VMD Tcl script that builds the backbone (N, CA, C; Angstrom):
set m [mol new atoms 537]
animate dup $m
set s [atomselect $m all]
$s set {name element resname resid chain x y z} {
  {N N MET 1 A 56.638 66.554 209.842}
  {CA C MET 1 A 55.958 65.717 208.901}
  {C C MET 1 A 54.448 65.908 209.092}
  {N N PRO 2 A 53.726 66.370 208.034}
  {CA C PRO 2 A 52.282 66.589 208.159}
  {C C PRO 2 A 51.516 65.273 208.287}
  {N N ILE 3 A 50.506 65.275 209.169}
  {CA C ILE 3 A 49.637 64.107 209.307}
  {C C ILE 3 A 48.191 64.450 208.984}
  {N N ASP 4 A 47.870 65.744 208.866}
  {CA C ASP 4 A 46.536 66.183 208.490}
  {C C ASP 4 A 46.644 67.633 208.047}
  {N N GLY 5 A 45.677 68.076 207.294}
  {CA C GLY 5 A 45.667 69.458 206.863}
  {C C GLY 5 A 44.913 69.644 205.577}
  {N N ASP 6 A 44.775 70.895 205.160}
  {CA C ASP 6 A 44.031 71.175 203.938}
  {C C ASP 6 A 44.765 72.129 202.991}
  {N N GLY 7 A 46.035 72.346 203.212}
  {CA C GLY 7 A 46.794 73.269 202.369}
  {C C GLY 7 A 46.915 74.649 202.994}
  {N N HIS 8 A 45.980 74.992 203.863}
  {CA C HIS 8 A 46.019 76.273 204.573}
  {C C HIS 8 A 46.563 76.086 205.981}
  {N N TRP 9 A 46.367 74.907 206.533}
  {CA C TRP 9 A 46.841 74.552 207.873}
  {C C TRP 9 A 47.254 73.082 207.864}
  {N N TYR 10 A 48.096 72.725 208.808}
  {CA C TYR 10 A 48.542 71.331 208.936}
  {C C TYR 10 A 48.713 70.978 210.404}
  {N N ILE 11 A 48.470 69.714 210.711}
  {CA C ILE 11 A 48.882 69.143 211.988}
  {C C ILE 11 A 50.106 68.303 211.651}
  {N N CYS 12 A 51.198 68.558 212.356}
  {CA C CYS 12 A 52.484 67.942 211.999}
  {C C CYS 12 A 53.147 67.281 213.195}
  {N N LEU 13 A 53.932 66.260 212.880}
  {CA C LEU 13 A 54.863 65.712 213.855}
  {C C LEU 13 A 56.131 66.537 213.722}
  {N N ASP 14 A 56.526 67.186 214.804}
  {CA C ASP 14 A 57.669 68.101 214.786}
  {C C ASP 14 A 58.894 67.411 215.396}
  {N N TYR 15 A 59.784 66.972 214.512}
  {CA C TYR 15 A 60.983 66.228 214.920}
  {C C TYR 15 A 62.192 67.145 215.133}
  {N N ARG 16 A 62.029 68.440 215.043}
  {CA C ARG 16 A 63.184 69.335 215.065}
  {C C ARG 16 A 63.982 69.275 216.368}
  {N N LYS 17 A 63.305 69.112 217.506}
  {CA C LYS 17 A 64.024 69.100 218.782}
  {C C LYS 17 A 64.274 67.699 219.316}
  {N N ASP 18 A 63.428 66.744 218.935}
  {CA C ASP 18 A 63.565 65.381 219.459}
  {C C ASP 18 A 63.234 64.396 218.343}
  {N N LYS 19 A 64.235 63.703 217.859}
  {CA C LYS 19 A 64.064 62.767 216.742}
  {C C LYS 19 A 63.305 61.506 217.163}
  {N N GLN 20 A 63.276 61.180 218.447}
  {CA C GLN 20 A 62.609 59.977 218.930}
  {C C GLN 20 A 61.168 60.237 219.370}
  {N N GLN 21 A 60.908 61.409 219.922}
  {CA C GLN 21 A 59.584 61.735 220.482}
  {C C GLN 21 A 59.151 63.111 219.964}
  {N N PRO 22 A 58.580 63.150 218.746}
  {CA C PRO 22 A 58.207 64.459 218.190}
  {C C PRO 22 A 56.996 65.055 218.900}
  {N N LYS 23 A 56.984 66.373 218.967}
  {CA C LYS 23 A 55.799 67.074 219.426}
  {C C LYS 23 A 54.795 67.074 218.284}
  {N N VAL 24 A 53.547 67.348 218.609}
  {CA C VAL 24 A 52.517 67.521 217.589}
  {C C VAL 24 A 52.187 69.012 217.563}
  {N N SER 25 A 52.282 69.600 216.368}
  {CA C SER 25 A 52.084 71.043 216.210}
  {C C SER 25 A 51.020 71.324 215.168}
  {N N TRP 26 A 50.337 72.440 215.359}
  {CA C TRP 26 A 49.390 72.955 214.388}
  {C C TRP 26 A 50.074 74.133 213.702}
  {N N ILE 27 A 50.082 74.112 212.368}
  {CA C ILE 27 A 50.748 75.170 211.607}
  {C C ILE 27 A 49.739 75.810 210.677}
  {N N ASP 28 A 49.581 77.118 210.795}
  {CA C ASP 28 A 48.732 77.897 209.895}
  {C C ASP 28 A 49.655 78.523 208.866}
  {N N VAL 29 A 49.633 77.996 207.655}
  {CA C VAL 29 A 50.538 78.435 206.602}
  {C C VAL 29 A 50.236 79.868 206.176}
  {N N GLU 30 A 48.957 80.205 206.093}
  {CA C GLU 30 A 48.571 81.538 205.623}
  {C C GLU 30 A 48.963 82.644 206.590}
  {N N CYS 31 A 48.887 82.350 207.886}
  {CA C CYS 31 A 49.198 83.372 208.896}
  {C C CYS 31 A 50.601 83.224 209.466}
  {N N ASP 32 A 51.351 82.254 208.939}
  {CA C ASP 32 A 52.702 82.002 209.422}
  {C C ASP 32 A 52.710 81.859 210.939}
  {N N ASN 33 A 51.881 80.946 211.432}
  {CA C ASN 33 A 51.724 80.741 212.859}
  {C C ASN 33 A 51.869 79.251 213.184}
  {N N GLN 34 A 52.490 78.961 214.318}
  {CA C GLN 34 A 52.636 77.581 214.772}
  {C C GLN 34 A 52.319 77.517 216.250}
  {N N GLU 35 A 51.581 76.452 216.639}
  {CA C GLU 35 A 51.271 76.217 218.043}
  {C C GLU 35 A 51.487 74.746 218.350}
  {N N ASP 36 A 52.124 74.461 219.483}
  {CA C ASP 36 A 52.262 73.080 219.915}
  {C C ASP 36 A 50.914 72.610 220.461}
  {N N ILE 37 A 50.503 71.422 220.045}
  {CA C ILE 37 A 49.245 70.838 220.507}
  {C C ILE 37 A 49.503 69.852 221.636}
  {N N ALA 38 A 50.547 69.027 221.462}
  {CA C ALA 38 A 50.838 67.985 222.455}
  {C C ALA 38 A 52.325 67.673 222.435}
  {N N ASP 39 A 52.828 67.164 223.557}
  {CA C ASP 39 A 54.246 66.828 223.685}
  {C C ASP 39 A 54.613 65.518 222.998}
  {N N SER 40 A 53.611 64.711 222.635}
  {CA C SER 40 A 53.872 63.443 221.948}
  {C C SER 40 A 52.638 63.053 221.145}
  {N N PHE 41 A 52.808 62.076 220.257}
  {CA C PHE 41 A 51.675 61.598 219.475}
  {C C PHE 41 A 50.650 60.927 220.385}
  {N N ALA 42 A 51.114 60.186 221.379}
  {CA C ALA 42 A 50.200 59.544 222.331}
  {C C ALA 42 A 49.385 60.595 223.090}
  {N N ALA 43 A 50.023 61.687 223.485}
  {CA C ALA 43 A 49.303 62.762 224.177}
  {C C ALA 43 A 48.295 63.425 223.240}
  {N N PHE 44 A 48.651 63.546 221.963}
  {CA C PHE 44 A 47.732 64.093 220.967}
  {C C PHE 44 A 46.501 63.192 220.830}
  {N N LEU 45 A 46.722 61.883 220.714}
  {CA C LEU 45 A 45.603 60.952 220.591}
  {C C LEU 45 A 44.682 61.021 221.803}
  {N N ALA 46 A 45.247 61.224 222.970}
  {CA C ALA 46 A 44.444 61.311 224.191}
  {C C ALA 46 A 43.549 62.555 224.186}
  {N N LEU 47 A 43.922 63.567 223.409}
  {CA C LEU 47 A 43.118 64.792 223.323}
  {C C LEU 47 A 41.919 64.655 222.385}
  {N N LEU 48 A 41.964 63.685 221.491}
  {CA C LEU 48 A 40.913 63.554 220.485}
  {C C LEU 48 A 39.596 63.126 221.109}
  {N N GLU 49 A 38.522 63.702 220.614}
  {CA C GLU 49 A 37.181 63.352 221.054}
  {C C GLU 49 A 36.346 62.992 219.838}
  {N N LEU 50 A 35.534 61.972 219.965}
  {CA C LEU 50 A 34.649 61.565 218.899}
  {C C LEU 50 A 33.423 62.460 218.914}
  {N N ASP 51 A 33.138 63.098 217.791}
  {CA C ASP 51 A 31.981 63.989 217.682}
  {C C ASP 51 A 30.981 63.363 216.722}
  {N N VAL 52 A 30.002 62.661 217.270}
  {CA C VAL 52 A 28.994 61.996 216.452}
  {C C VAL 52 A 27.586 62.419 216.863}
  {N N GLU 53 A 27.481 63.516 217.548}
  {CA C GLU 53 A 26.194 63.942 218.081}
  {C C GLU 53 A 25.135 64.173 217.012}
  {N N ASN 54 A 25.496 64.717 215.881}
  {CA C ASN 54 A 24.506 65.068 214.859}
  {C C ASN 54 A 24.128 63.920 213.944}
  {N N GLU 55 A 24.918 62.865 213.888}
  {CA C GLU 55 A 24.667 61.816 212.900}
  {C C GLU 55 A 23.627 60.814 213.368}
  {N N LEU 56 A 22.826 60.411 212.400}
  {CA C LEU 56 A 21.805 59.396 212.620}
  {C C LEU 56 A 22.120 58.222 211.705}
  {N N VAL 57 A 21.723 57.028 212.116}
  {CA C VAL 57 A 21.966 55.830 211.326}
  {C C VAL 57 A 20.629 55.288 210.833}
  {N N ILE 58 A 20.544 55.074 209.535}
  {CA C ILE 58 A 19.366 54.446 208.948}
  {C C ILE 58 A 19.694 52.973 208.759}
  {N N GLU 59 A 18.957 52.125 209.442}
  {CA C GLU 59 A 19.177 50.691 209.378}
  {C C GLU 59 A 18.454 50.149 208.151}
  {N N THR 60 A 19.209 49.730 207.154}
  {CA C THR 60 A 18.606 49.314 205.900}
  {C C THR 60 A 19.472 48.301 205.169}
  {N N GLU 61 A 18.842 47.563 204.299}
  {CA C GLU 61 A 19.518 46.702 203.332}
  {C C GLU 61 A 19.311 47.285 201.930}
  {N N SER 62 A 18.510 48.336 201.826}
  {CA C SER 62 A 18.181 48.958 200.539}
  {C C SER 62 A 19.318 49.859 200.071}
  {N N SER 63 A 19.290 50.187 198.785}
  {CA C SER 63 A 20.312 51.067 198.216}
  {C C SER 63 A 20.111 52.499 198.694}
  {N N ILE 64 A 21.160 53.278 198.631}
  {CA C ILE 64 A 21.077 54.680 199.013}
  {C C ILE 64 A 20.107 55.427 198.096}
  {N N GLU 65 A 20.029 55.020 196.843}
  {CA C GLU 65 A 19.099 55.661 195.901}
  {C C GLU 65 A 17.649 55.429 196.345}
  {N N ASP 66 A 17.335 54.193 196.719}
  {CA C ASP 66 A 15.978 53.883 197.165}
  {C C ASP 66 A 15.639 54.596 198.470}
  {N N VAL 67 A 16.560 54.609 199.398}
  {CA C VAL 67 A 16.319 55.265 200.688}
  {C C VAL 67 A 16.170 56.775 200.493}
  {N N SER 68 A 16.957 57.357 199.595}
  {CA C SER 68 A 16.833 58.807 199.359}
  {C C SER 68 A 15.434 59.147 198.861}
  {N N LYS 69 A 14.863 58.300 198.011}
  {CA C LYS 69 A 13.500 58.526 197.506}
  {C C LYS 69 A 12.468 58.410 198.634}
  {N N GLN 70 A 12.664 57.449 199.528}
  {CA C GLN 70 A 11.761 57.303 200.673}
  {C C GLN 70 A 11.813 58.546 201.559}
  {N N ILE 71 A 13.019 59.015 201.834}
  {CA C ILE 71 A 13.180 60.188 202.693}
  {C C ILE 71 A 12.568 61.413 202.020}
  {N N GLU 72 A 12.781 61.556 200.735}
  {CA C GLU 72 A 12.181 62.685 200.003}
  {C C GLU 72 A 10.662 62.690 200.184}
  {N N ALA 73 A 10.036 61.519 200.057}
  {CA C ALA 73 A 8.583 61.428 200.179}
  {C C ALA 73 A 8.114 61.758 201.599}
  {N N VAL 74 A 8.816 61.234 202.592}
  {CA C VAL 74 A 8.402 61.437 203.979}
  {C C VAL 74 A 8.615 62.881 204.416}
  {N N LEU 75 A 9.779 63.444 204.125}
  {CA C LEU 75 A 10.109 64.793 204.596}
  {C C LEU 75 A 9.695 65.886 203.612}
  {N N GLN 76 A 9.180 65.478 202.465}
  {CA C GLN 76 A 8.765 66.414 201.415}
  {C C GLN 76 A 9.913 67.346 201.029}
  {N N ILE 77 A 11.018 66.707 200.672}
  {CA C ILE 77 A 12.212 67.432 200.233}
  {C C ILE 77 A 12.638 66.863 198.891}
  {N N LYS 78 A 13.638 67.470 198.279}
  {CA C LYS 78 A 14.223 66.956 197.047}
  {C C LYS 78 A 15.733 67.015 197.195}
  {N N PHE 79 A 16.379 65.836 197.166}
  {CA C PHE 79 A 17.835 65.786 197.234}
  {C C PHE 79 A 18.421 66.260 195.916}
  {N N ASP 80 A 19.551 66.979 195.991}
  {CA C ASP 80 A 20.336 67.305 194.804}
  {C C ASP 80 A 20.889 66.004 194.241}
  {N N GLU 81 A 21.373 66.057 193.002}
  {CA C GLU 81 A 22.086 64.905 192.459}
  {C C GLU 81 A 23.244 64.593 193.406}
  {N N PRO 82 A 23.539 63.311 193.629}
  {CA C PRO 82 A 24.618 62.997 194.578}
  {C C PRO 82 A 25.953 63.579 194.128}
  {N N ASP 83 A 26.694 64.094 195.110}
  {CA C ASP 83 A 28.021 64.669 194.876}
  {C C ASP 83 A 29.063 63.621 195.240}
  {N N TYR 84 A 29.946 63.327 194.307}
  {CA C TYR 84 A 31.036 62.369 194.541}
  {C C TYR 84 A 32.386 63.083 194.617}
  {N N PHE 85 A 32.433 64.359 194.297}
  {CA C PHE 85 A 33.690 65.072 194.095}
  {C C PHE 85 A 34.556 65.131 195.351}
  {N N ASN 86 A 33.976 65.459 196.494}
  {CA C ASN 86 A 34.783 65.694 197.692}
  {C C ASN 86 A 35.293 64.437 198.373}
  {N N SER 87 A 34.561 63.333 198.239}
  {CA C SER 87 A 34.950 62.149 198.998}
  {C C SER 87 A 35.010 60.864 198.183}
  {N N GLY 88 A 34.503 60.889 196.961}
  {CA C GLY 88 A 34.530 59.699 196.135}
  {C C GLY 88 A 33.344 58.774 196.344}
  {N N TYR 89 A 32.413 59.155 197.213}
  {CA C TYR 89 A 31.199 58.364 197.409}
  {C C TYR 89 A 29.986 59.290 197.402}
  {N N ALA 90 A 28.803 58.691 197.205}
  {CA C ALA 90 A 27.564 59.461 197.076}
  {C C ALA 90 A 27.285 60.275 198.329}
  {N N ASN 91 A 27.066 61.557 198.134}
  {CA C ASN 91 A 26.700 62.459 199.208}
  {C C ASN 91 A 25.461 63.211 198.737}
  {N N TYR 92 A 24.307 62.807 199.262}
  {CA C TYR 92 A 23.044 63.441 198.905}
  {C C TYR 92 A 22.807 64.614 199.849}
  {N N ARG 93 A 22.334 65.738 199.292}
  {CA C ARG 93 A 22.119 66.931 200.115}
  {C C ARG 93 A 20.793 67.579 199.733}
  {N N SER 94 A 20.102 68.087 200.745}
  {CA C SER 94 A 18.857 68.813 200.522}
  {C C SER 94 A 18.667 69.815 201.650}
  {N N LYS 95 A 17.702 70.671 201.461}
  {CA C LYS 95 A 17.275 71.569 202.536}
  {C C LYS 95 A 16.087 70.922 203.227}
  {N N TYR 96 A 16.074 70.997 204.543}
  {CA C TYR 96 A 14.915 70.583 205.331}
  {C C TYR 96 A 14.661 71.687 206.337}
  {N N LYS 97 A 13.574 72.387 206.162}
  {CA C LYS 97 A 13.269 73.572 206.981}
  {C C LYS 97 A 14.458 74.528 206.853}
  {N N ASP 98 A 15.047 74.937 207.974}
  {CA C ASP 98 A 16.196 75.848 207.926}
  {C C ASP 98 A 17.522 75.106 208.055}
  {N N SER 99 A 17.504 73.815 207.763}
  {CA C SER 99 A 18.682 72.977 207.960}
  {C C SER 99 A 19.102 72.342 206.646}
  {N N TRP 100 A 20.376 72.023 206.558}
  {CA C TRP 100 A 20.852 71.148 205.497}
  {C C TRP 100 A 20.739 69.742 206.014}
  {N N ILE 101 A 20.457 68.823 205.108}
  {CA C ILE 101 A 20.376 67.416 205.461}
  {C C ILE 101 A 21.223 66.641 204.450}
  {N N TRP 102 A 22.042 65.716 204.954}
  {CA C TRP 102 A 22.926 64.919 204.101}
  {C C TRP 102 A 22.645 63.445 204.332}
  {N N LEU 103 A 22.696 62.685 203.264}
  {CA C LEU 103 A 22.563 61.236 203.317}
  {C C LEU 103 A 23.806 60.642 202.669}
  {N N THR 104 A 24.514 59.787 203.416}
  {CA C THR 104 A 25.758 59.192 202.924}
  {C C THR 104 A 25.824 57.717 203.312}
  {N N PRO 105 A 26.624 56.932 202.589}
  {CA C PRO 105 A 26.744 55.503 202.903}
  {C C PRO 105 A 27.785 55.230 203.978}
  {N N ASN 106 A 27.692 54.037 204.551}
  {CA C ASN 106 A 28.759 53.566 205.434}
  {C C ASN 106 A 29.837 52.867 204.610}
  {N N LYS 107 A 29.427 52.086 203.614}
  {CA C LYS 107 A 30.386 51.396 202.748}
  {C C LYS 107 A 30.867 52.373 201.677}
  {N N VAL 108 A 32.173 52.617 201.665}
  {CA C VAL 108 A 32.756 53.612 200.765}
  {C C VAL 108 A 34.047 53.078 200.141}
  {N N PRO 109 A 34.466 53.647 199.008}
  {CA C PRO 109 A 35.757 53.239 198.443}
  {C C PRO 109 A 36.887 53.575 199.409}
  {N N GLN 110 A 37.923 52.744 199.435}
  {CA C GLN 110 A 39.070 53.036 200.300}
  {C C GLN 110 A 39.867 54.222 199.793}
  {N N GLY 111 A 39.685 54.563 198.557}
  {CA C GLY 111 A 40.342 55.728 197.985}
  {C C GLY 111 A 39.561 56.172 196.771}
  {N N PHE 112 A 39.909 57.311 196.219}
  {CA C PHE 112 A 39.240 57.746 195.007}
  {C C PHE 112 A 40.168 58.656 194.220}
  {N N VAL 113 A 39.849 58.772 192.941}
  {CA C VAL 113 A 40.610 59.646 192.056}
  {C C VAL 113 A 39.598 60.406 191.211}
  {N N ARG 114 A 39.856 61.663 191.011}
  {CA C ARG 114 A 38.959 62.498 190.214}
  {C C ARG 114 A 39.287 62.342 188.733}
  {N N GLU 115 A 38.265 62.453 187.896}
  {CA C GLU 115 A 38.436 62.253 186.458}
  {C C GLU 115 A 39.424 63.226 185.831}
  {N N ASN 116 A 39.612 64.399 186.430}
  {CA C ASN 116 A 40.543 65.377 185.843}
  {C C ASN 116 A 42.000 65.127 186.254}
  {N N ASP 117 A 42.229 64.106 187.078}
  {CA C ASP 117 A 43.596 63.752 187.460}
  {C C ASP 117 A 44.301 63.100 186.270}
  {N N LYS 118 A 45.558 63.497 186.011}
  {CA C LYS 118 A 46.330 62.934 184.890}
  {C C LYS 118 A 46.421 61.419 184.951}
  {N N ARG 119 A 46.429 60.879 186.162}
  {CA C ARG 119 A 46.611 59.436 186.350}
  {C C ARG 119 A 45.289 58.693 186.469}
  {N N TYR 120 A 44.188 59.351 186.133}
  {CA C TYR 120 A 42.862 58.774 186.333}
  {C C TYR 120 A 42.730 57.383 185.726}
  {N N ASN 121 A 43.102 57.223 184.457}
  {CA C ASN 121 A 42.922 55.932 183.787}
  {C C ASN 121 A 43.734 54.820 184.438}
  {N N ILE 122 A 44.861 55.148 185.006}
  {CA C ILE 122 A 45.694 54.157 185.694}
  {C C ILE 122 A 45.121 53.856 187.079}
  {N N LEU 123 A 44.770 54.907 187.815}
  {CA C LEU 123 A 44.354 54.739 189.203}
  {C C LEU 123 A 42.920 54.243 189.369}
  {N N LYS 124 A 42.043 54.523 188.404}
  {CA C LYS 124 A 40.640 54.128 188.581}
  {C C LYS 124 A 40.487 52.621 188.742}
  {N N GLU 125 A 41.393 51.862 188.163}
  {CA C GLU 125 A 41.343 50.407 188.287}
  {C C GLU 125 A 41.664 49.937 189.711}
  {N N GLN 126 A 42.307 50.781 190.474}
  {CA C GLN 126 A 42.696 50.426 191.841}
  {C C GLN 126 A 41.667 50.864 192.873}
  {N N MET 127 A 40.543 51.406 192.424}
  {CA C MET 127 A 39.553 51.961 193.339}
  {C C MET 127 A 38.382 51.017 193.611}
  {N N ASP 128 A 38.555 49.742 193.349}
  {CA C ASP 128 A 37.480 48.778 193.559}
  {C C ASP 128 A 37.523 48.132 194.942}
  {N N ILE 129 A 38.316 48.668 195.833}
  {CA C ILE 129 A 38.414 48.140 197.193}
  {C C ILE 129 A 37.564 49.031 198.088}
  {N N PHE 130 A 36.720 48.411 198.911}
  {CA C PHE 130 A 35.806 49.169 199.754}
  {C C PHE 130 A 36.109 48.953 201.224}
  {N N SER 131 A 35.654 49.892 202.008}
  {CA C SER 131 A 35.805 49.843 203.449}
  {C C SER 131 A 34.529 50.425 204.058}
  {N N VAL 132 A 34.455 50.447 205.370}
  {CA C VAL 132 A 33.335 51.104 206.037}
  {C C VAL 132 A 33.862 52.271 206.851}
  {N N ARG 133 A 33.048 53.285 206.989}
  {CA C ARG 133 A 33.441 54.465 207.752}
  {C C ARG 133 A 33.425 54.172 209.249}
  {N N TYR 134 A 32.461 53.362 209.680}
  {CA C TYR 134 A 32.362 52.969 211.086}
  {C C TYR 134 A 32.250 51.454 211.137}
  {N N ILE 135 A 33.253 50.797 211.683}
  {CA C ILE 135 A 33.251 49.329 211.718}
  {C C ILE 135 A 32.171 48.783 212.644}
  {N N GLU 136 A 31.669 49.591 213.563}
  {CA C GLU 136 A 30.644 49.144 214.505}
  {C C GLU 136 A 29.262 49.057 213.853}
  {N N ILE 137 A 29.139 49.594 212.653}
  {CA C ILE 137 A 27.840 49.716 211.993}
  {C C ILE 137 A 27.847 48.873 210.719}
  {N N PRO 138 A 26.792 48.083 210.481}
  {CA C PRO 138 A 26.750 47.265 209.265}
  {C C PRO 138 A 26.961 48.093 207.997}
  {N N GLN 139 A 27.635 47.506 207.038}
  {CA C GLN 139 A 28.022 48.244 205.836}
  {C C GLN 139 A 26.834 48.706 205.000}
  {N N THR 140 A 25.687 48.072 205.118}
  {CA C THR 140 A 24.526 48.480 204.324}
  {C C THR 140 A 23.802 49.690 204.906}
  {N N HIS 141 A 24.073 50.017 206.152}
  {CA C HIS 141 A 23.397 51.141 206.802}
  {C C HIS 141 A 23.897 52.465 206.230}
  {N N LEU 142 A 23.065 53.478 206.386}
  {CA C LEU 142 A 23.358 54.807 205.849}
  {C C LEU 142 A 23.389 55.819 206.977}
  {N N PHE 143 A 23.985 56.980 206.690}
  {CA C PHE 143 A 24.052 58.056 207.673}
  {C C PHE 143 A 23.233 59.237 207.207}
  {N N LEU 144 A 22.520 59.828 208.141}
  {CA C LEU 144 A 21.751 61.033 207.888}
  {C C LEU 144 A 22.242 62.072 208.884}
  {N N GLU 145 A 22.543 63.247 208.391}
  {CA C GLU 145 A 23.046 64.306 209.270}
  {C C GLU 145 A 22.329 65.602 208.937}
  {N N LEU 146 A 21.956 66.331 209.981}
  {CA C LEU 146 A 21.310 67.626 209.817}
  {C C LEU 146 A 22.215 68.711 210.376}
  {N N SER 147 A 22.254 69.845 209.709}
  {CA C SER 147 A 23.092 70.941 210.207}
  {C C SER 147 A 22.496 71.553 211.468}
  {N N GLU 148 A 21.196 71.424 211.656}
  {CA C GLU 148 A 20.532 71.932 212.866}
  {C C GLU 148 A 20.121 70.737 213.717}
  {N N GLU 149 A 20.939 70.428 214.705}
  {CA C GLU 149 A 20.750 69.235 215.528}
  {C C GLU 149 A 19.382 69.188 216.203}
  {N N GLU 150 A 18.805 70.349 216.492}
  {CA C GLU 150 A 17.515 70.354 217.190}
  {C C GLU 150 A 16.391 69.744 216.348}
  {N N LEU 151 A 16.624 69.501 215.067}
  {CA C LEU 151 A 15.625 68.853 214.217}
  {C C LEU 151 A 15.756 67.322 214.223}
  {N N ASN 152 A 16.790 66.795 214.846}
  {CA C ASN 152 A 17.020 65.342 214.841}
  {C C ASN 152 A 15.803 64.558 215.341}
  {N N ASN 153 A 15.265 64.935 216.495}
  {CA C ASN 153 A 14.142 64.178 217.055}
  {C C ASN 153 A 12.926 64.210 216.140}
  {N N GLU 154 A 12.662 65.351 215.536}
  {CA C GLU 154 A 11.538 65.470 214.601}
  {C C GLU 154 A 11.744 64.547 213.398}
  {N N VAL 155 A 12.936 64.529 212.836}
  {CA C VAL 155 A 13.230 63.692 211.677}
  {C C VAL 155 A 13.163 62.217 212.060}
  {N N ILE 156 A 13.717 61.865 213.207}
  {CA C ILE 156 A 13.638 60.480 213.679}
  {C C ILE 156 A 12.175 60.053 213.785}
  {N N GLN 157 A 11.357 60.896 214.371}
  {CA C GLN 157 A 9.939 60.552 214.550}
  {C C GLN 157 A 9.233 60.381 213.210}
  {N N LYS 158 A 9.434 61.325 212.284}
  {CA C LYS 158 A 8.768 61.249 210.976}
  {C C LYS 158 A 9.198 60.006 210.199}
  {N N LEU 159 A 10.495 59.731 210.188}
  {CA C LEU 159 A 10.980 58.570 209.452}
  {C C LEU 159 A 10.522 57.274 210.120}
  {N N SER 160 A 10.588 57.221 211.441}
  {CA C SER 160 A 10.138 56.032 212.175}
  {C C SER 160 A 8.655 55.769 211.932}
  {N N ASP 161 A 7.845 56.815 211.913}
  {CA C ASP 161 A 6.409 56.678 211.645}
  {C C ASP 161 A 6.137 56.107 210.251}
  {N N ASN 162 A 7.134 56.192 209.377}
  {CA C ASN 162 A 6.994 55.692 208.010}
  {C C ASN 162 A 7.869 54.460 207.770}
  {N N ASN 163 A 8.115 53.728 208.840}
  {CA C ASN 163 A 8.828 52.434 208.777}
  {C C ASN 163 A 10.259 52.529 208.263}
  {N N ILE 164 A 10.895 53.643 208.476}
  {CA C ILE 164 A 12.324 53.779 208.197}
  {C C ILE 164 A 13.031 53.681 209.545}
  {N N LEU 165 A 13.803 52.623 209.727}
  {CA C LEU 165 A 14.469 52.397 211.007}
  {C C LEU 165 A 15.651 53.352 211.137}
  {N N ILE 166 A 15.628 54.187 212.148}
  {CA C ILE 166 A 16.656 55.213 212.320}
  {C C ILE 166 A 16.950 55.394 213.803}
  {N N LYS 167 A 18.243 55.528 214.106}
  {CA C LYS 167 A 18.697 55.718 215.486}
  {C C LYS 167 A 19.848 56.711 215.495}
  {N N PRO 168 A 20.075 57.365 216.619}
  {CA C PRO 168 A 21.286 58.179 216.748}
  {C C PRO 168 A 22.516 57.268 216.668}
  {N N ILE 169 A 23.577 57.772 216.112}
  {CA C ILE 169 A 24.796 56.975 215.987}
  {C C ILE 169 A 25.337 56.567 217.361}
  {N N SER 170 A 24.990 57.348 218.383}
  {CA C SER 170 A 25.452 57.022 219.738}
  {C C SER 170 A 24.889 55.681 220.235}
  {N N ALA 171 A 23.842 55.165 219.585}
  {CA C ALA 171 A 23.328 53.847 219.938}
  {C C ALA 171 A 24.306 52.747 219.520}
  {N N TYR 172 A 25.210 53.063 218.609}
  {CA C TYR 172 A 26.207 52.113 218.118}
  {C C TYR 172 A 27.592 52.378 218.692}
  {N N ILE 173 A 27.906 53.645 218.859}
  {CA C ILE 173 A 29.269 54.042 219.205}
  {C C ILE 173 A 29.258 54.757 220.545}
  {N N GLN 174 A 30.057 54.255 221.453}
  {CA C GLN 174 A 30.187 54.918 222.755}
  {C C GLN 174 A 31.221 56.020 222.637}
  {N N LYS 175 A 30.824 57.231 222.954}
  {CA C LYS 175 A 31.686 58.397 222.808}
  {C C LYS 175 A 32.974 58.269 223.614}
  {N N ASN 176 A 32.899 57.675 224.799}
  {CA C ASN 176 A 34.091 57.563 225.650}
  {C C ASN 176 A 34.828 56.250 225.447}
  {N N SER 177 A 34.478 55.512 224.381}
  {CA C SER 177 A 35.116 54.243 224.106}
  {C C SER 177 A 36.563 54.457 223.690}
  {N N THR 178 A 37.437 53.595 224.141}
  {CA C THR 178 A 38.845 53.695 223.756}
  {C C THR 178 A 39.221 52.612 222.770}
  {N N GLY 179 A 38.270 51.965 222.196}
  {CA C GLY 179 A 38.575 50.989 221.165}
  {C C GLY 179 A 37.989 49.705 221.470}
}
mol reanalyze $m
mol bondsrecalc $m
mol representation Tube
mol addrep $m
């Protein structure tokens, strides 16, 4: 039973040998390859690591549109029109030096449906429920991520100098936290 994947690969619960305690396997559909990851789901969960090193948190009550304009002025960049296609929420992207920079919200729809889906008119009414990506962080805060992590300190300094409150996400989330 697949629990994650993108159509080319899947992470699955493999019940073929043990109906009570399935192994967790990685399956590459394109290469017809399978590898066991863990002997149980609990063992799989123990292998997971939180990777939040690149993300920064902008502490704000302002809208993402307003904050994007502030960041554009401070960093002298221009964000593309927000992309909603991949995740159903605003994803602002720009170039900063040799890095990509993304601005995204913490408060996001719990689900989304694309307009080209046959069931769009039925399902769009069910998309008014929101959640947060990180429960440890206030829902009004935003995330800023750079593809080149070595620019984080420079961006933090520039934004802080212009009264934009920004911190590494690690100030909110302990990497070794178990819940």
